C-alpha positions in Angstrom: -74.5 -66.7 175.8 -77.3 -64.5 174.3 -74.9 -61.6 174.0 -72.3 -63.8 172.3 -74.8 -65.2 169.8 -76.0 -61.6 169.1 -72.5 -60.5 168.4 -71.7 -63.6 166.3 -74.8 -62.7 164.2 -73.6 -59.2 163.7 -70.2 -60.6 162.6 -71.7 -62.8 159.9 -73.9 -60.0 158.6 -70.6 -58.4 157.5 -69.2 -56.1 160.1 -66.6 -53.8 158.6 -65.1 -52.4 161.9 -63.4 -54.3 164.7 -65.3 -54.2 168.0 -64.9 -56.0 171.3 -66.9 -59.2 172.1 -68.0 -60.4 175.5 -64.6 -62.1 176.2 -62.7 -58.9 175.5 -61.5 -59.9 172.1 -61.7 -57.8 169.0 -64.0 -59.1 166.3 -61.8 -59.2 163.1 -63.0 -57.6 159.9 -65.0 -60.2 157.9 -62.8 -59.6 154.8 -59.7 -60.3 156.9 -61.1 -63.6 158.1 -62.2 -64.7 154.7 -58.9 -64.0 153.0 -56.7 -65.2 155.8 -55.1 -61.8 156.7 -53.8 -61.7 160.2 -54.2 -65.5 160.5 -53.2 -65.9 164.1 -55.6 -63.2 165.3 -58.5 -64.7 163.2 -57.8 -68.2 164.5 -58.0 -67.0 168.1 -61.3 -65.3 167.4 -62.8 -68.3 165.5 -61.7 -70.7 168.2 -63.7 -68.7 170.7 -66.7 -68.8 168.5 -66.4 -72.6 168.0 -66.3 -73.0 171.8 -69.7 -71.5 172.0 -71.4 -72.7 168.9 -69.5 -75.1 166.6 -70.6 -74.8 162.9 -69.4 -76.0 159.5 -68.8 -72.5 158.3 -66.6 -71.6 161.3 -64.5 -74.7 160.8 -64.2 -73.8 157.1 -63.1 -70.2 157.9 -60.6 -71.4 160.5 -59.2 -73.9 158.0 -58.6 -71.1 155.5 -56.7 -69.2 158.1 -54.7 -72.2 159.1 -53.6 -72.4 155.4 -52.4 -68.8 155.6 -50.1 -70.0 158.4 -49.0 -73.1 156.4 -50.6 -75.2 159.2 -51.9 -77.7 156.7 -52.5 -80.6 159.2 -54.7 -78.4 161.4 -56.5 -77.0 158.3 -57.2 -80.6 157.1 -58.8 -81.5 160.5 -61.0 -78.4 160.3 -62.2 -78.9 156.7 -63.0 -82.5 157.4 -65.3 -81.3 160.3 -66.9 -78.8 157.9 -67.6 -81.5 155.3 -68.9 -83.9 157.9 -71.8 -81.5 158.5 -72.2 -80.3 154.9 -70.6 -82.8 152.6 -71.9 -81.3 149.3 -70.9 -77.7 149.8 -68.7 -76.7 146.8 -66.7 -74.1 148.7 -65.7 -76.7 151.3 -64.9 -79.3 148.6 -62.7 -76.8 146.8 -60.8 -75.9 149.9 -60.4 -79.5 150.9 -59.0 -80.4 147.5 -56.3 -77.8 148.0 -55.5 -78.9 151.6 -55.5 -82.6 150.6 -52.8 -81.9 148.1 -50.7 -80.1 150.7 -50.8 -83.1 153.0 -50.0 -85.4 150.0 -53.4 -87.1 149.9 -53.5 -86.8 146.1 -56.2 -89.3 145.5 -58.7 -87.5 147.8 -57.6 -84.2 146.3 -58.4 -85.4 142.8 -61.8 -86.8 143.9 -62.8 -83.5 145.5 -61.5 -81.3 142.7 -63.5 -83.5 140.3 -66.6 -82.8 142.3 -65.9 -79.1 142.2 -65.4 -79.4 138.4 -69.1 -80.1 137.9 -70.3 -77.1 139.9 -70.5 -73.4 139.2 -67.4 -73.0 141.4 -65.1 -74.7 138.8 -62.2 -72.5 137.8 -58.8 -72.5 136.1 -57.3 -72.8 139.5 -59.2 -76.0 140.2 -58.1 -77.3 136.8 -54.5 -76.4 137.6 -54.9 -78.3 140.9 -56.0 -81.4 139.0 -53.0 -81.1 136.7 -50.6 -81.0 139.6 -52.3 -84.0 141.2 -52.2 -86.0 138.1 -48.5 -85.3 137.6 -47.8 -86.0 141.2 -49.4 -89.5 140.8 -47.6 -90.1 137.4 -50.9 -89.9 135.4 -49.1 -87.8 132.8 -51.7 -88.1 130.0 -54.5 -86.9 132.2 -52.3 -84.1 133.5 -51.5 -82.9 130.0 -55.2 -83.2 129.0 -56.2 -80.8 131.8 -53.2 -78.6 131.1 -54.7 -77.8 127.7 -57.9 -76.8 129.3 -56.4 -73.9 131.4 -56.9 -70.4 130.2 -53.9 -68.5 131.7 -55.7 -65.2 131.5 -58.1 -66.4 134.1 -55.4 -67.3 136.7 -54.3 -64.8 139.3 -50.7 -63.6 139.0 -49.6 -65.9 141.8 -50.7 -69.0 140.0 -49.2 -68.0 136.6 -45.7 -68.8 137.9 -47.0 -72.2 139.0 -48.6 -72.8 135.6 -45.2 -72.1 133.9 -43.5 -74.5 136.3 -46.1 -77.2 135.7 -45.6 -76.9 132.0 -41.9 -77.2 132.4 -42.3 -80.2 134.6 -44.5 -81.9 132.0 -41.5 -82.1 129.8 -38.7 -82.2 132.4 -38.1 -82.5 136.1 -37.7 -80.4 139.3 -33.9 -80.3 139.0 -34.2 -78.4 135.7 -36.8 -76.0 137.3 -34.3 -75.3 140.0 -31.6 -74.2 137.5 -34.1 -71.8 136.0 -34.6 -69.9 139.3 -32.6 -66.7 139.7 -33.1 -66.7 143.5 -35.1 -68.3 146.2 -38.8 -67.9 145.6 -41.0 -66.3 148.2 -42.0 -68.6 151.1 -45.6 -68.3 149.9 -44.8 -69.8 146.5 -45.0 -73.6 145.9 -41.8 -73.2 144.0 -39.9 -72.6 147.2 -40.2 -76.3 148.0 -38.5 -77.2 144.7 -35.8 -74.7 145.6 -35.1 -76.2 149.0 -35.2 -79.7 147.6 -32.5 -79.0 145.1 -30.5 -76.4 147.0 -29.6 -78.9 149.7 -26.8 -80.2 147.5 -26.0 -76.9 145.7 -25.9 -74.2 148.3 -23.2 -73.6 150.8 -24.3 -75.1 154.1 -24.2 -71.8 156.0 -26.3 -70.1 153.4 -28.8 -73.0 153.3 -29.2 -72.9 157.1 -29.8 -69.2 157.0 -32.5 -69.5 154.4 -34.4 -72.4 155.8 -34.3 -71.0 159.4 -35.7 -67.7 158.1 -38.5 -69.6 156.4 -39.2 -71.6 159.5 -39.3 -68.5 161.6 -41.9 -67.0 159.3 -44.0 -70.2 159.0 -43.1 -72.4 162.0 -46.0 -74.9 161.3 -45.0 -75.5 157.7 -44.3 -79.3 157.5 -42.0 -79.0 154.5 -39.9 -76.3 155.9 -39.6 -78.5 159.0 -38.6 -81.5 157.0 -36.0 -79.6 155.0 -34.5 -78.4 158.2 -34.5 -82.0 159.6 -32.8 -83.2 156.4 -30.2 -80.5 156.8 -29.5 -81.6 160.4 -29.1 -85.2 159.2 -26.6 -83.9 156.6 -24.7 -82.2 159.4 -24.9 -85.4 161.5 -26.9 -83.7 164.2 -29.2 -86.7 164.6 -30.7 -85.8 168.0 -31.8 -82.5 166.8 -33.2 -84.0 163.6 -35.1 -86.6 165.6 -36.9 -83.8 167.5 -37.9 -82.1 164.3 -39.2 -85.3 162.8 -41.1 -86.0 166.0 -42.8 -82.6 165.6 -43.7 -83.3 162.0 -45.1 -86.8 162.8 -47.3 -85.4 165.5 -49.1 -83.1 163.1 -48.8 -85.0 159.8 -48.9 -88.7 160.7 -50.5 -89.7 157.4 -48.1 -88.2 155.0 -46.9 -91.2 153.0 -43.5 -89.9 151.7 -42.5 -89.0 155.3 -42.2 -92.7 156.1 -39.6 -93.2 153.4 -37.7 -90.2 154.7 -37.7 -91.6 158.2 -36.3 -94.8 157.0 -33.4 -92.9 155.3 -32.9 -90.9 158.5 -32.7 -94.1 160.6 -30.2 -95.7 158.3 -28.1 -92.5 158.1 -28.0 -92.3 161.9 -26.7 -95.9 162.1 -24.0 -95.1 159.5 -25.5 -97.5 157.0 -25.9 -94.9 154.3 -23.7 -92.0 153.1 -25.1 -88.6 154.2 -25.0 -87.3 150.6 -27.9 -89.1 148.9 -27.5 -90.4 145.4 -29.6 -88.8 142.7 -31.9 -91.9 142.6 -32.3 -91.9 146.4 -33.1 -88.2 146.5 -35.7 -88.6 143.8 -37.4 -91.5 145.7 -37.5 -89.4 148.9 -38.7 -86.2 147.2 -41.4 -84.7 149.3 -43.4 -82.2 147.3 -41.2 -80.7 144.7 -42.2 -83.1 142.0 -45.9 -82.6 142.9 -45.6 -78.8 142.7 -48.1 -78.7 145.5 -48.5 -75.9 148.0 -49.0 -74.5 147.8 
């Protein structure tokens, strides 16, 4: 144990080279762990550390790496453990605000982003998160108020596309955003969820299947990719397969509110009580995250 604690201390002092620990594992580079590079490897290492000496910072770091794998439910569990031990830490609150949006707990996401807003950690990214949450909860006036406060020059390139989409959504809807896309966005972009939401009715079935399976292969723990795949299976009347996918989603994301409405639709479709092609109004009511522009 002493050896493990010694090595763990070296790691948090900022080791720049990988080296073996007492269990034969490689200690990942600190920068890689902090940024979520090589997420699976980092998670394995952090899990070993948590077995020996659980700490808020380790849970926080593992949550960041779970996000890099789109494993939002597991990230949510870890960041809650980190906040349990250190409830006022701005870094933890900021990460939690992001994760809560991804699991559709918009009210908690807003609360924690507002707490971040009054700290030195406040940023244009945090303001953009508030905009998305307010639009997701139909608080359009508040969303537009915070939208005016964003300085686009302070956003990273990856968020500038999201800002543009949010501005478009403020005056339109996700269907219009889909028509503005030249091709499928990268799986890392929140816009990919809008694409899959709308493409279900616009792409050829074979092409849609190829795309969504490729996304799932890259991020097998992404709940939205799983749900779009399940929806596609329902469309193809492959109800047994769809049920297995939904069971997997429910196991990891039991509190996601919009999932319940989706499961009701699935059950009715399976019984032949609804047409497989959803009407526009039904599709809007069952929209998962496209209108929220989350993910993110």
